[in-house]
N, C-alpha and C positions, 0 to 999 in steps of 0.2 A: 316779876317786875324788877327785882333787885339785880338779876343777871343782866337785864337790858341796861340799867344804869351803870353797872360795872363795865360793860362792854363799851358804852359811849365814853365813860370816864377814862378808860385805858387808851382810847383812840381819839385824840383831839380833832383829827381830820374828819371824822364822822360827825363831830359835834356841830360844826358850822352848818351843814345842810339841815340837820335836825332842828337847830335853833331857827334857821330861816323858814323852814316849813311850819314850825309852831307860830312864828310871827305872822305868816301869811294867813294861817287859820284864824288866829285871834283877830287880825285886821278884818277878815271877811265877816266874822260874827259881829264885831262892833259896827261894821258898816250896815249890816242888815238891821241891827237893833236901832241904830240912829235913823235909818229910813223908816222903820216902823213907828218910832217915836214922832217923827215929823208928820207922818200920815195921821196919827192919833191927835196931834195938836191941831192940825188943819181941820180935821173932822169935828173936834170939840169947838173950835172957834166958829165954824160954819153952823153948828147946832145952836150955839148961843145966839148968833146973829139971826138965825131963822126963828128961834123961839121969841126973841125980842120983837122981831118984825110981826109975828102972828099974835103977840100979846100973851104968850104962854109963860107962866111963872117957872123959872128955872130953879 
């Protein structure tokens, strides 16, 4: 791992694509997590509304 960091540190031209690739990966992960959170919130709200409609204690 240290060799990779030294290689990237010695060559700044390699650093730009590496940073861009890391940013794309982080963005993709965050996007999926936000989508999952939105689905869970919607499912929770629908569950509470359904439980209230059916008279079930939540």
